[in-house]
Backbone as ProteinMPNN parsed JSONL, in Angstrom:
{"seq_chain_A": "MRLRYKDLTQTRQWLTDDEREAVSSVISSSFVNVAPTAYLAKYFDSAEAFERKLRLYFDAERLVGYCLLTFTDEGAATIIRASAGFFPEYRKGGNTFQFSMAQSLKCWLRRPWRQLYYADTMLSPAMYRAIAKNTGIIWPHPAGNGPVDLFERFNHSGDISHIIATRCLVVVGRGSNYSAGELAAFKASDKPEIQYYQLVNPNFNHGVALFVIIPIHLKQFVLTALKQLRAK", "coords_chain_A": {"N_chain_A": [[44.633, -69.737, -71.07], [44.932, -71.624, -68.273], [45.313, -70.627, -65.014], [46.792, -72.139, -61.658], [45.893, -70.402, -58.852], [46.606, -68.698, -55.603], [45.562, -67.574, -52.507], [45.996, -64.829, -50.198], [45.87, -63.213, -46.967], [46.458, -60.389, -45.227], [46.568, -59.825, -42.471], [46.352, -62.406, -41.911], [48.004, -64.537, -43.137], [50.917, -63.893, -44.722], [53.549, -63.214, -47.122], [55.892, -65.591, -47.685], [59.513, -65.612, -47.921], [60.242, -66.882, -49.546], [57.885, -66.473, -52.098], [57.755, -63.867, -51.774], [60.644, -63.023, -52.869], [59.84, -64.193, -55.106], [57.909, -62.447, -56.201], [58.991, -60.267, -56.524], [60.388, -60.551, -58.557], [58.114, -60.679, -61.015], [57.633, -57.911, -60.386], [60.084, -56.235, -61.22], [59.884, -57.517, -63.507], [57.639, -56.178, -65.1], [57.69, -53.678, -64.696], [58.88, -50.33, -65.709], [61.72, -48.243, -64.424], [61.03, -49.003, -61.578], [62.316, -49.889, -58.495], [62.131, -53.04, -56.743], [62.792, -53.395, -53.739], [61.824, -51.135, -52.35], [59.53, -50.763, -53.638], [57.837, -53.754, -52.917], [57.827, -52.562, -49.701], [56.549, -50.413, -49.632], [54.013, -50.944, -50.941], [53.269, -53.258, -50.027], [53.651, -53.672, -47.603], [53.439, -51.502, -46.097], [52.175, -49.523, -43.41], [50.024, -48.143, -43.446], [47.372, -49.32, -44.729], [44.059, -51.437, -43.57], [43.933, -53.565, -44.118], [44.907, -56.12, -46.305], [44.796, -57.531, -49.133], [45.851, -60.244, -51.314], [46.425, -62.079, -54.211], [48.349, -64.889, -55.918], [49.518, -65.985, -58.901], [49.858, -68.903, -60.528], [51.622, -71.079, -62.606], [51.882, -74.08, -62.791], [54.231, -74.459, -60.854], [55.92, -72.17, -60.71], [55.512, -68.781, -59.833], [53.704, -66.291, -61.81], [52.389, -64.352, -61.567], [50.766, -61.642, -60.058], [48.106, -60.401, -58.18], [47.196, -57.755, -55.982], [45.342, -56.045, -53.597], [44.499, -53.217, -51.532], [43.223, -51.661, -48.861], [42.181, -48.912, -47.141], [41.144, -46.299, -44.795], [39.612, -43.214, -44.873], [38.838, -40.638, -43.76], [35.294, -40.315, -44.11], [34.925, -42.334, -45.777], [35.828, -45.609, -47.091], [38.875, -46.672, -49.0], [39.602, -48.938, -51.997], [42.684, -49.801, -53.327], [45.021, -50.497, -55.931], [47.466, -53.302, -57.403], [48.994, -54.667, -59.969], [50.844, -57.315, -61.656], [51.993, -58.748, -64.128], [54.058, -61.699, -65.71], [54.977, -61.341, -69.142], [53.996, -62.84, -71.06], [51.629, -63.722, -69.946], [50.115, -61.806, -69.443], [46.967, -61.37, -70.574], [43.992, -62.101, -70.56], [42.288, -60.737, -68.152], [42.982, -61.71, -65.681], [42.456, -60.865, -63.057], [39.778, -59.181, -62.464], [37.371, -60.982, -61.462], [38.33, -61.649, -58.745], [39.16, -59.435, -57.51], [36.564, -57.937, -57.713], [34.829, -59.365, -56.133], [36.454, -59.495, -53.974], [36.085, -56.8, -53.402], [33.38, -56.67, -53.012], [32.772, -58.394, -50.351], [33.929, -56.737, -48.547], [31.748, -54.644, -49.018], [30.085, -55.752, -47.507], [30.691, -56.01, -45.065], [30.363, -53.978, -44.025], [28.372, -52.157, -45.072], [27.019, -49.194, -44.584], [29.114, -47.507, -45.101], [30.657, -45.689, -47.665], [32.351, -46.75, -50.172], [34.86, -46.858, -52.349], [37.214, -47.952, -55.492], [39.633, -46.647, -55.658], [41.946, -45.358, -57.746], [45.617, -45.924, -59.556], [45.643, -46.72, -63.276], [47.921, -47.774, -64.826], [47.989, -49.133, -67.731], [46.67, -49.308, -70.526], [45.746, -51.463, -71.471], [44.888, -53.566, -68.669], [42.897, -51.354, -68.023], [41.11, -51.394, -69.724], [40.386, -54.467, -69.119], [39.277, -54.027, -67.167], [37.223, -52.402, -67.312], [35.497, -53.097, -69.263], [33.933, -55.235, -68.237], [32.791, -53.689, -65.914], [29.9, -52.098, -64.19], [29.619, -49.674, -63.753], [32.054, -47.335, -64.548], [34.807, -45.064, -63.739], [37.327, -42.267, -65.221], [34.934, -43.044, -68.118], [34.347, -44.006, -71.323], [31.508, -43.89, -71.512], [30.815, -41.676, -70.083], [32.339, -39.332, -67.375], [31.925, -38.985, -65.147], [32.05, -38.15, -61.692], [32.821, -35.199, -60.97], [34.077, -33.816, -58.684], [34.41, -35.755, -57.211], [36.897, -36.849, -58.117], [38.609, -34.508, -57.503], [38.595, -34.821, -55.025], [39.734, -37.362, -54.396], [41.987, -37.262, -55.962], [43.569, -34.905, -55.669], [46.128, -34.004, -55.961], [46.519, -34.551, -58.369], [46.879, -33.857, -61.991], [44.725, -32.58, -64.154], [43.159, -33.549, -67.32], [43.108, -32.571, -69.838], [41.234, -33.345, -72.007], [38.866, -34.087, -71.324], [38.282, -32.323, -68.936], [38.857, -33.225, -66.436], [40.341, -33.613, -63.242], [42.03, -36.535, -63.714], [44.531, -37.6, -64.187], [47.739, -39.0, -63.092], [51.329, -37.928, -62.299], [53.41, -40.71, -62.069], [56.144, -41.64, -62.708], [56.58, -44.162, -63.171], [56.289, -47.255, -65.197], [54.47, -49.013, -67.107], [56.216, -51.876, -68.387], [56.292, -52.421, -71.655], [56.649, -53.352, -74.735], [58.043, -52.14, -78.011], [56.282, -53.323, -80.258], [53.965, -54.073, -78.87], [53.363, -51.401, -77.812], [52.938, -50.359, -80.193], [50.667, -52.025, -81.221], [48.733, -51.093, -79.234], [47.996, -48.547, -80.179], [46.65, -48.851, -82.873], [44.664, -50.764, -82.031], [41.225, -51.228, -82.048], [39.64, -51.479, -80.225], [36.904, -49.856, -78.212], [37.949, -48.861, -75.245], [40.503, -49.255, -75.485], [41.346, -46.992, -76.707], [40.108, -45.077, -75.847], [41.504, -44.734, -73.456], [44.138, -43.971, -74.428], [43.269, -41.578, -75.654], [42.831, -39.891, -73.498], [45.054, -40.359, -71.902], [47.656, -39.987, -73.079], [50.425, -40.139, -72.33], [50.98, -42.102, -70.835], [53.092, -44.233, -71.207], [55.147, -42.838, -70.29], [55.293, -42.523, -67.336], [52.814, -41.746, -66.793], [49.965, -42.01, -65.322], [46.539, -43.367, -65.29], [44.158, -41.799, -63.481], [41.296, -43.859, -61.708], [38.209, -44.217, -60.613], [35.628, -46.317, -59.218], [32.546, -46.718, -58.229], [31.686, -48.504, -55.028], [28.868, -50.411, -54.558], [25.28, -51.285, -54.08], [24.189, -50.906, -56.266], [26.453, -50.976, -58.607], [27.105, -53.771, -58.255], [24.909, -54.928, -59.464], [24.601, -53.278, -61.766], [27.086, -54.8, -63.049], [26.487, -57.636, -62.812], [24.949, -57.92, -64.295], [25.992, -56.501, -66.796], [27.783, -58.635, -67.254], [26.104, -60.762, -67.579], [25.409, -60.141, -70.756], [27.535, -60.409, -71.811], [27.794, -62.983, -71.857]], "CA_chain_A": [[45.461, -70.386, -70.083], [44.136, -71.212, -67.172], [46.267, -70.685, -63.681], [46.422, -71.971, -60.398], [46.368, -69.308, -57.758], [46.923, -68.765, -54.001], [44.831, -66.182, -51.638], [46.852, -64.648, -49.01], [45.2, -61.678, -46.249], [47.505, -59.641, -44.829], [46.366, -59.875, -41.134], [46.036, -63.7, -41.06], [48.876, -65.141, -43.293], [51.301, -63.16, -45.725], [54.359, -63.382, -48.093], [56.992, -66.35, -47.481], [60.871, -65.042, -48.033], [60.555, -67.545, -51.455], [57.01, -65.934, -52.754], [58.248, -62.155, -51.686], [61.496, -63.184, -53.891], [59.074, -64.34, -56.915], [56.835, -61.195, -56.622], [59.79, -59.228, -56.658], [61.147, -60.576, -60.039], [57.565, -60.403, -61.66], [57.558, -56.4, -60.368], [61.079, -56.121, -62.169], [59.735, -57.444, -65.487], [56.179, -55.8, -65.187], [57.52, -52.113, -64.439], [60.493, -49.754, -65.44], [61.687, -46.889, -63.209], [60.724, -49.406, -60.13], [63.207, -50.472, -57.637], [61.009, -53.924, -56.23], [62.056, -53.841, -52.617], [61.136, -50.025, -52.436], [57.571, -51.188, -53.892], [57.087, -53.953, -51.554], [57.777, -51.571, -48.692], [55.541, -49.128, -49.828], [52.779, -51.403, -51.589], [52.966, -54.667, -49.475], [54.276, -53.615, -46.085], [53.44, -50.377, -45.132], [51.125, -49.583, -42.134], [48.563, -47.126, -43.72], [45.944, -49.876, -44.885], [44.373, -51.749, -42.332], [44.007, -54.937, -44.632], [45.461, -56.164, -47.536], [44.595, -59.335, -49.897], [46.784, -60.773, -52.184], [46.689, -63.206, -55.028], [49.587, -65.233, -56.044], [49.038, -66.855, -60.299], [50.894, -69.884, -61.046], [51.629, -71.853, -63.793], [52.519, -75.156, -62.39], [55.02, -74.22, -59.749], [56.416, -71.179, -61.271], [54.95, -67.785, -59.927], [53.818, -65.822, -63.089], [52.002, -62.769, -61.688], [49.816, -61.516, -58.854], [47.138, -59.169, -57.897], [47.471, -57.242, -54.323], [44.416, -55.288, -53.076], [44.664, -52.686, -50.053], [41.769, -51.23, -47.687], [42.111, -47.938, -46.144], [39.963, -45.646, -44.311], [40.058, -41.974, -45.021], [37.6, -39.621, -43.898], [33.821, -41.199, -44.119], [35.304, -43.398, -47.282], [36.83, -46.723, -47.33], [39.525, -46.712, -50.21], [40.432, -49.858, -52.129], [43.352, -49.479, -54.128], [45.518, -52.215, -56.529], [48.817, -53.265, -57.803], [49.031, -55.841, -60.342], [51.519, -57.412, -62.517], [52.486, -60.53, -64.863], [54.932, -61.923, -66.85], [54.791, -61.0, -70.333], [53.147, -63.674, -71.688], [50.879, -63.787, -68.923], [49.205, -60.713, -69.19], [46.133, -61.325, -71.023], [42.935, -62.757, -70.035], [41.715, -60.457, -67.379], [42.797, -62.34, -64.55], [41.946, -60.267, -61.807], [38.743, -58.776, -62.145], [36.964, -61.709, -60.585], [39.064, -61.841, -57.663], [38.826, -57.805, -57.579], [35.197, -57.594, -57.739], [34.605, -60.386, -55.106], [37.254, -58.94, -52.63], [35.248, -55.728, -53.196], [31.875, -57.202, -52.417], [32.852, -58.911, -49.133], [34.408, -55.445, -47.97], [31.08, -53.7, -48.711], [28.599, -56.223, -47.192], [31.352, -56.16, -43.769], [30.642, -52.662, -43.831], [27.625, -51.452, -45.922], [26.868, -47.91, -43.921], [30.187, -46.719, -45.274], [31.066, -45.231, -48.657], [33.281, -47.135, -50.909], [35.383, -46.372, -53.498], [37.949, -48.238, -55.687], [40.548, -45.283, -56.444], [43.781, -45.788, -57.898], [45.865, -45.01, -60.715], [45.935, -47.547, -63.721], [49.268, -47.658, -65.538], [48.16, -49.855, -68.713], [44.892, -49.47, -71.25], [45.12, -53.199, -71.146], [44.42, -53.268, -67.274], [41.967, -50.551, -68.112], [40.281, -52.373, -70.938], [39.935, -55.435, -68.172], [38.258, -53.886, -65.804], [35.847, -50.856, -67.851], [34.407, -53.823, -70.293], [33.443, -55.877, -67.071], [32.45, -53.112, -65.046], [28.901, -51.574, -64.609], [30.011, -47.94, -63.448], [33.344, -46.741, -63.857], [35.02, -43.548, -64.336], [36.222, -41.939, -66.69], [34.878, -43.912, -69.488], [33.637, -43.433, -72.865], [29.803, -43.158, -71.684], [30.731, -40.927, -68.628], [33.373, -38.788, -67.062], [31.968, -39.208, -63.216], [31.469, -36.561, -60.595], [34.506, -34.104, -61.195], [34.175, -33.908, -56.889], [35.523, -37.409, -56.719], [38.395, -36.614, -58.975], [38.946, -33.239, -56.928], [38.671, -35.281, -53.564], [40.598, -38.267, -53.874], [43.172, -37.132, -56.923], [43.205, -33.34, -55.402], [47.354, -33.515, -56.473], [46.856, -34.835, -60.016], [46.676, -33.567, -63.18], [43.705, -32.385, -65.368], [43.33, -34.13, -68.491], [42.271, -31.097, -70.576], [40.438, -33.575, -73.025], [37.956, -34.254, -70.842], [38.579, -31.553, -67.991], [38.741, -34.02, -64.952], [41.345, -34.211, -62.479], [42.244, -37.984, -63.922], [45.794, -38.24, -64.552], [49.008, -38.553, -61.912], [52.255, -38.665, -62.789], [53.841, -41.537, -60.887], [57.503, -42.074, -62.626], [57.036, -45.663, -64.008], [55.693, -47.188, -66.321], [54.417, -50.709, -67.561], [57.103, -52.822, -69.199], [55.614, -52.858, -72.788], [58.012, -53.512, -75.818], [57.352, -51.745, -79.316], [55.167, -53.752, -80.952], [52.738, -54.166, -77.817], [52.81, -49.892, -77.994], [52.055, -50.164, -81.673], [49.096, -52.778, -81.339], [47.57, -50.262, -78.5], [48.033, -47.564, -80.987], [45.919, -49.566, -83.958], [43.2, -51.424, -81.399], [40.112, -50.858, -82.331], [39.07, -51.104, -78.95], [37.093, -48.307, -77.283], [38.624, -48.663, -73.947], [41.807, -48.171, -75.602], [41.499, -45.62, -77.776], [39.586, -43.702, -74.909], [42.29, -44.512, -72.721], [44.81, -43.516, -75.011], [43.073, -40.451, -75.914], [42.577, -39.336, -72.079], [46.438, -40.354, -70.897], [48.94, -40.174, -74.054], [51.767, -40.172, -72.284], [51.089, -43.348, -70.489], [54.107, -44.983, -71.329], [56.027, -41.951, -70.15], [55.586, -42.107, -66.321], [51.546, -40.81, -66.464], [48.766, -42.91, -64.997], [44.992, -42.382, -65.442], [42.916, -42.243, -62.228], [40.123, -44.19, -61.711], [37.421, -44.367, -59.639], [34.872, -47.293, -58.575], [31.956, -46.602, -56.92], [31.05, -49.666, -54.602], [27.579, -50.229, -53.962], [24.361, -52.599, -54.413], [23.207, -50.573, -57.774], [27.068, -51.402, -58.846], [27.027, -55.06, -58.113], [23.458, -55.563, -60.282], [24.654, -53.374, -63.117], [28.145, -55.512, -62.968], [26.172, -58.381, -63.217], [24.024, -57.941, -65.726], [26.862, -56.534, -68.3], [28.647, -59.884, -67.54], [24.879, -62.221, -68.854], [25.16, -59.513, -71.756], [28.492, -60.557, -72.747], [27.918, -64.272, -72.699]], "C_chain_A": [[44.907, -70.055, -68.898], [45.237, -71.341, -65.798], [45.778, -70.923, -62.567], [46.747, -70.591, -59.746], [46.476, -69.49, -56.131], [46.052, -67.302, -53.232], [45.747, -65.856, -50.507], [46.125, -63.298, -48.249], [46.664, -61.992, -45.076], [47.665, -60.013, -43.092], [46.268, -61.309, -40.501], [47.194, -64.521, -42.028], [49.094, -64.383, -44.541], [52.391, -63.871, -46.432], [55.24, -64.616, -47.286], [57.872, -65.512, -48.184], [60.501, -65.637, -49.59], [59.205, -66.345, -52.091], [57.216, -64.194, -53.02], [59.323, -62.169, -53.082], [60.696, -63.434, -55.703], [58.564, -63.075, -57.34], [57.86, -60.301, -56.765], [60.539, -59.25, -58.405], [59.917, -60.549, -61.036], [57.259, -58.532, -61.278], [58.683, -55.903, -61.242], [60.768, -56.579, -63.782], [58.361, -56.609, -66.005], [56.476, -54.057, -65.46], [58.82, -51.89, -64.836], [60.337, -48.583, -64.836], [61.083, -47.403, -61.597], [61.963, -49.87, -59.639], [62.181, -51.79, -56.443], [61.388, -53.682, -54.78], [61.726, -52.573, -52.251], [59.593, -50.546, -52.801], [57.382, -51.882, -53.248], [57.186, -53.227, -50.668], [56.489, -51.01, -48.987], [54.151, -50.061, -50.518], [52.183, -52.92, -50.721], [52.947, -54.614, -48.197], [53.668, -52.353, -45.26], [51.976, -50.082, -44.447], [49.701, -48.631, -42.58], [47.545, -47.832, -44.134], [45.766, -50.842, -43.792], [43.912, -53.439, -42.937], [44.659, -54.814, -46.256], [45.171, -57.581, -48.325], [44.983, -59.419, -51.099], [46.132, -61.933, -53.236], [47.387, -63.333, -55.716], [49.228, -65.958, -57.857], [50.175, -67.995, -60.33], [50.75, -70.621, -61.801], [52.669, -73.079, -63.424], [53.494, -74.48, -61.076], [55.474, -72.887, -59.548], [55.17, -69.911, -60.979], [55.22, -66.894, -60.772], [53.211, -64.351, -62.864], [51.313, -62.528, -60.103], [49.068, -60.18, -58.716], [46.871, -58.697, -56.388], [45.941, -56.083, -54.343], [44.564, -54.368, -51.745], [43.468, -51.815, -49.656], [42.512, -50.081, -47.018], [40.925, -46.789, -45.853], [40.458, -44.176, -44.252], [38.409, -41.063, -45.053], [36.48, -40.766, -43.644], [34.116, -42.389, -45.171], [35.951, -44.673, -46.904], [37.47, -46.413, -48.956], [39.834, -48.468, -50.743], [41.294, -49.438, -53.007], [44.274, -50.846, -54.575], [46.797, -52.048, -56.969], [48.478, -54.734, -58.424], [50.238, -56.326, -61.335], [51.652, -58.717, -62.894], [53.387, -60.41, -65.712], [54.667, -61.485, -67.925], [53.601, -61.984, -70.903], [51.87, -64.782, -71.139], [49.641, -62.798, -68.491], [47.664, -60.261, -69.895], [44.911, -62.53, -70.429], [42.262, -62.356, -68.876], [41.566, -61.476, -65.921], [42.741, -61.924, -63.264], [41.136, -59.773, -61.643], [37.879, -59.77, -61.575], [37.29, -61.907, -59.077], [38.85, -60.264, -57.007], [37.705, -57.606, -56.915], [34.567, -58.494, -56.498], [34.934, -59.841, -53.704], [36.595, -57.744, -52.234], [33.532, -55.885, -52.278], [31.763, -57.916, -50.952], [33.032, -57.788, -48.015], [33.079, -54.312, -47.452], [29.834, -54.334, -47.937], [29.518, -56.468, -45.704], [30.918, -54.926, -43.232], [29.668, -51.402, -44.576], [27.435, -50.273, -46.084], [28.184, -47.314, -44.612], [30.391, -45.948, -46.514], [31.962, -45.734, -49.198], [33.737, -47.294, -51.995], [36.792, -47.201, -53.909], [38.27, -46.695, -56.429], [41.965, -45.273, -56.557], [43.805, -45.526, -59.407], [45.995, -46.545, -61.337], [47.066, -47.045, -64.51], [48.881, -48.187, -67.313], [46.877, -49.724, -69.391], [45.035, -51.225, -71.115], [44.211, -53.441, -70.063], [42.879, -52.253, -67.375], [40.436, -51.313, -68.886], [39.36, -53.216, -69.898], [39.114, -54.996, -67.38], [37.102, -53.137, -66.591], [34.938, -52.048, -68.543], [33.643, -54.378, -69.172], [32.44, -54.968, -66.082], [31.552, -52.003, -65.005], [28.907, -50.189, -64.482], [31.439, -47.877, -62.904], [33.734, -45.423, -64.51], [36.081, -43.116, -64.123], [35.809, -43.375, -67.29], [33.889, -43.275, -70.461], [31.928, -42.909, -72.78], [29.692, -41.817, -70.993], [32.176, -40.616, -67.997], [33.429, -38.79, -65.457], [32.404, -37.862, -62.736], [32.883, -36.196, -60.795], [34.876, -33.473, -59.406], [34.921, -34.77, -56.066], [36.7, -37.398, -56.801], [39.294, -35.8, -57.993], [39.343, -34.034, -55.067], [39.46, -36.392, -53.456], [42.005, -38.236, -54.666], [43.557, -35.655, -56.807], [45.01, -32.721, -56.048], [47.392, -33.823, -57.57], [47.002, -33.909, -60.55], [45.727, -33.168, -63.959], [44.048, -32.811, -67.074], [42.359, -33.228, -69.089], [40.92, -31.99, -71.545], [38.99, -33.678, -72.521], [37.301, -33.466, -69.418], [38.377, -32.309, -66.868], [40.117, -34.359, -64.703], [41.812, -35.834, -62.72], [43.681, -38.777, -64.123], [47.12, -38.499, -62.979], [50.122, -39.001, -62.408], [52.97, -39.291, -61.714], [55.527, -41.904, -61.444], [57.856, -43.253, -63.136], [56.027, -45.686, -64.683], [55.266, -48.886, -66.619], [55.259, -51.008, -68.815], [56.542, -52.669, -70.37], [56.829, -52.678, -74.161], [57.261, -53.09, -77.102], [56.302, -52.331, -79.787], [54.058, -53.969, -79.863], [52.225, -52.55, -77.751], [52.059, -49.998, -79.531], [50.989, -50.754, -81.871], [48.091, -52.044, -80.041], [47.418, -49.003, -79.228], [46.632, -48.028, -82.193], [44.486, -49.974, -83.49], [42.154, -50.152, -82.093], [38.828, -50.727, -81.316], [38.567, -49.715, -78.183], [37.687, -48.352, -76.17], [39.844, -48.508, -74.186], [41.65, -47.21, -76.134], [40.809, -44.658, -76.56], [40.449, -43.643, -73.974], [43.867, -43.714, -73.159], [44.726, -42.156, -75.562], [43.289, -39.647, -74.414], [44.075, -39.078, -71.555], [47.401, -40.821, -71.808], [49.93, -40.434, -73.553], [51.703, -41.354, -70.629], [52.458, -44.387, -70.423], [55.372, -44.324, -70.934], [55.813, -41.468, -68.758], [53.86, -41.273, -65.727], [50.524, -41.807, -66.279], [47.455, -42.448, -65.161], [44.681, -42.986, -64.15], [41.855, -42.494, -62.265], [39.334, -44.556, -60.45], [35.517, -45.622, -59.888], [34.025, -47.773, -57.664], [31.607, -48.246, -56.538], [29.835, -49.855, -53.974], [26.476, -50.831, -54.516], [23.836, -52.119, -55.955], [25.047, -51.085, -58.601], [27.181, -52.745, -59.158], [25.964, -55.646, -59.336], [24.119, -55.217, -61.764], [26.132, -54.488, -63.69], [27.779, -56.664, -63.622], [25.13, -58.584, -64.562], [24.752, -57.558, -67.122], [27.594, -58.042, -68.451], [27.419, -61.041, -67.815], [24.754, -61.619, -69.827], [26.485, -60.064, -72.665], [28.721, -62.008, -72.964], [26.862, -64.504, -73.408]], "O_chain_A": [[44.524, -68.975, -68.448], [45.958, -72.338, -65.769], [44.744, -70.398, -62.153], [47.673, -69.847, -60.068], [46.391, -70.611, -55.63], [46.139, -66.149, -53.655], [46.241, -66.807, -49.902], [45.829, -62.353, -48.981], [47.338, -62.874, -44.543], [48.714, -60.403, -42.58], [46.159, -61.589, -39.307], [47.352, -65.583, -41.425], [48.196, -64.116, -45.34], [52.317, -65.099, -46.439], [55.199, -64.481, -46.063], [57.404, -64.71, -48.991], [60.493, -64.937, -50.602], [59.659, -65.302, -52.56], [56.957, -63.506, -54.008], [59.052, -61.563, -54.119], [60.927, -63.038, -56.845], [58.671, -62.616, -58.477], [57.441, -59.27, -57.292], [60.995, -58.358, -59.119], [60.354, -60.387, -62.175], [56.57, -57.953, -62.118], [58.321, -55.093, -62.095], [61.23, -56.157, -64.842], [58.12, -56.455, -67.202], [55.781, -53.322, -66.162], [59.763, -52.65, -64.615], [59.292, -47.954, -64.671], [60.77, -46.639, -60.684], [62.74, -50.295, -60.493], [61.618, -51.356, -55.438], [60.344, -53.694, -54.127], [60.906, -52.806, -51.363], [58.682, -50.605, -51.974], [56.627, -51.424, -52.391], [56.009, -52.874, -50.585], [55.456, -51.334, -48.402], [53.118, -49.397, -50.424], [51.077, -53.456, -50.782], [52.281, -55.431, -47.562], [53.486, -52.296, -44.044], [50.887, -50.389, -44.933], [48.616, -48.574, -42.001], [46.496, -47.195, -44.037], [46.713, -51.205, -43.095], [43.611, -54.343, -42.157], [44.816, -53.872, -47.033], [45.47, -58.653, -47.799], [44.499, -58.702, -51.975], [45.241, -62.644, -52.771], [47.605, -62.383, -56.468], [48.25, -66.689, -57.696], [51.356, -67.72, -60.116], [49.604, -71.063, -61.882], [53.877, -73.101, -63.658], [52.752, -73.868, -60.307], [55.476, -72.394, -58.42], [54.119, -69.912, -61.62], [56.364, -66.457, -60.908], [53.39, -63.397, -63.621], [51.468, -63.318, -59.172], [49.467, -59.089, -59.124], [46.252, -59.481, -55.669], [45.749, -55.389, -55.341], [44.794, -55.059, -50.752], [42.832, -51.314, -50.583], [43.488, -50.372, -46.327], [39.999, -46.52, -46.617], [41.518, -43.886, -43.698], [37.454, -40.92, -45.817], [36.697, -41.855, -43.114], [33.346, -43.347, -45.216], [36.896, -44.447, -46.148], [36.78, -46.028, -49.9], [40.276, -49.233, -49.886], [40.819, -48.545, -53.709], [44.333, -51.901, -53.943], [47.332, -50.939, -56.996], [47.947, -55.675, -57.834], [50.639, -55.333, -61.942], [51.469, -59.684, -62.155], [53.637, -59.412, -66.389], [53.594, -60.913, -67.732], [52.429, -61.657, -71.086], [51.4, -65.858, -71.511], [48.709, -62.881, -67.691], [47.224, -59.114, -69.818], [45.164, -63.641, -69.964], [41.593, -63.23, -68.325], [40.56, -61.854, -65.32], [43.003, -62.716, -62.359], [41.102, -59.495, -60.444], [37.309, -59.084, -60.726], [36.43, -62.33, -58.304], [38.309, -60.163, -55.906], [37.669, -57.19, -55.757], [33.603, -57.952, -55.958], [34.224, -59.723, -52.705], [36.441, -57.477, -51.042], [32.94, -55.352, -51.34], [30.648, -57.98, -50.434], [32.503, -57.813, -46.903], [33.009, -53.579, -46.465], [28.794, -53.71, -47.728], [28.926, -57.311, -45.029], [31.057, -54.735, -42.024], [29.952, -50.209, -44.676], [27.516, -49.801, -47.218], [28.029, -46.096, -44.53], [30.077, -44.861, -46.03], [32.964, -45.171, -48.758], [33.05, -47.923, -52.799], [37.616, -47.291, -52.999], [37.668, -45.969, -57.22], [42.865, -45.201, -55.72], [42.935, -45.18, -60.206], [46.294, -47.497, -60.616], [47.089, -45.855, -64.824], [49.526, -47.592, -68.176], [45.904, -50.079, -68.725], [44.202, -51.954, -70.577], [42.998, -53.538, -70.248], [41.88, -52.584, -66.736], [39.273, -51.575, -68.578], [38.163, -53.013, -69.696], [38.203, -55.679, -66.912], [35.957, -53.481, -66.297], [33.717, -51.981, -68.402], [32.499, -53.925, -69.13], [31.447, -55.471, -65.555], [31.918, -50.956, -65.539], [28.127, -49.534, -65.175], [31.949, -48.103, -61.807], [33.213, -44.854, -65.469], [36.418, -43.26, -62.948], [36.25, -44.486, -66.997], [33.02, -42.406, -70.388], [31.297, -42.091, -73.449], [28.792, -40.999, -71.186], [33.078, -41.451, -68.056], [34.399, -38.67, -64.709], [32.921, -36.876, -63.261], [33.87, -36.93, -60.756], [35.858, -32.789, -59.117], [35.591, -34.754, -55.034], [37.525, -37.766, -55.965], [40.421, -36.169, -57.662], [40.196, -33.694, -54.247], [39.99, -36.521, -52.352], [42.979, -38.895, -54.302], [43.886, -35.113, -57.863], [45.246, -31.578, -56.442], [48.412, -33.422, -58.13], [47.275, -32.898, -59.903], [46.067, -33.668, -65.031], [44.975, -32.424, -67.785], [41.146, -33.153, -68.895], [39.841, -31.441, -71.766], [38.038, -33.38, -73.242], [36.233, -33.775, -68.89], [37.45, -31.857, -66.196], [40.891, -35.02, -65.396], [41.959, -36.415, -61.644], [43.929, -39.981, -64.193], [46.945, -37.895, -61.921], [50.224, -40.124, -62.9], [53.19, -38.729, -60.64], [56.221, -42.461, -60.594], [58.991, -43.553, -63.507], [55.149, -44.85, -64.897], [55.971, -49.808, -66.208], [55.085, -50.55, -69.944], [55.443, -53.014, -69.935], [57.698, -51.811, -74.255], [56.127, -53.499, -77.35], [55.248, -51.703, -79.686], [52.97, -54.026, -80.436], [51.026, -52.288, -77.66], [50.891, -49.75, -79.829], [50.186, -50.234, -82.645], [46.915, -52.373, -79.89], [46.524, -48.297, -78.76], [45.637, -47.304, -82.165], [43.44, -49.746, -84.098], [42.221, -48.97, -82.427], [37.703, -50.235, -81.403], [39.268, -48.817, -77.717], [38.238, -47.251, -76.145], [40.517, -47.797, -73.44], [42.18, -46.301, -75.494], [41.125, -43.469, -76.508], [40.454, -42.561, -73.388], [44.552, -43.048, -72.383], [45.732, -41.54, -75.915], [44.064, -38.69, -74.437], [44.422, -38.05, -70.973], [48.007, -41.867, -71.576], [50.664, -41.106, -74.279], [52.376, -41.209, -69.608], [52.63, -45.212, -69.526], [56.469, -44.861, -71.084], [56.005, -40.267, -68.567], [53.686, -40.555, -64.743], [50.257, -42.485, -67.271], [47.206, -41.242, -65.178], [44.823, -44.147, -63.765], [41.09, -41.668, -62.764], [39.806, -45.105, -59.454], [34.595, -45.441, -60.683], [34.172, -48.611, -56.773], [31.331, -49.09, -57.39], [29.719, -49.46, -52.814], [26.647, -50.985, -55.725], [23.186, -52.864, -56.688], [24.725, -51.844, -59.516], [27.364, -53.011, -60.346], [26.213, -56.651, -60.003], [24.274, -56.025, -62.68], [26.052, -54.905, -64.845], [28.309, -56.989, -64.685], [24.855, -59.386, -65.455], [24.424, -57.991, -68.227], [27.911, -58.526, -69.537], [27.756, -62.147, -68.237], [23.859, -62.173, -70.466], [26.495, -60.139, -73.894], [29.48, -62.445, -73.829], [26.811, -65.497, -74.133]]}, "name": "protein", "num_of_chains": 1, "seq": "MRLRYKDLTQTRQWLTDDEREAVSSVISSSFVNVAPTAYLAKYFDSAEAFERKLRLYFDAERLVGYCLLTFTDEGAATIIRASAGFFPEYRKGGNTFQFSMAQSLKCWLRRPWRQLYYADTMLSPAMYRAIAKNTGIIWPHPAGNGPVDLFERFNHSGDISHIIATRCLVVVGRGSNYSAGELAAFKASDKPEIQYYQLVNPNFNHGVALFVIIPIHLKQFVLTALKQLRAK"}
């Protein structure tokens, strides 16, 4: 299903009241144990990030999903964090990948001398697979868990997954709003990224997220482009 989209930049143009209300509905549908007003205040409006990029997805005139990227300077590194939510019938298709990679590339081109990482939690096996199957370098991953020191640096208060001896788990107290059928489909899936996610983070549906790191640099874009070409 092809969706129409609208892109917003916080320092230029941000959510209208009607769009904010529609995003709140998506948040309520997407997550459990989340108050939309508090979620919006923390992730969409707080002062920590120096910039935010937001893509709103529409089916005709109805807002059905969003992908939010925040950009924060932390010491010598710039950190990209993400939040995405869709109504259940619109969750398939990897809608967020191209947007996320394009905005990451723009950020890198503006300041290529800085360390740049996507470093954030992923609540969903499906979201992890949508990114991992398309990205050249992502940690942790079935092909390699990544540098332990980066997880200690960016997720120092998180928990260690003893399956891979890496501090890549975070107790977040919320989860994706999956049905029993969707959870069963994850369990029965033969997709390696889905299997790996559940192995490393078996409590994903009980408020535990997987902390994922993606380095953003020239090698990343080259390997990602090659992976995309091979997939075609």
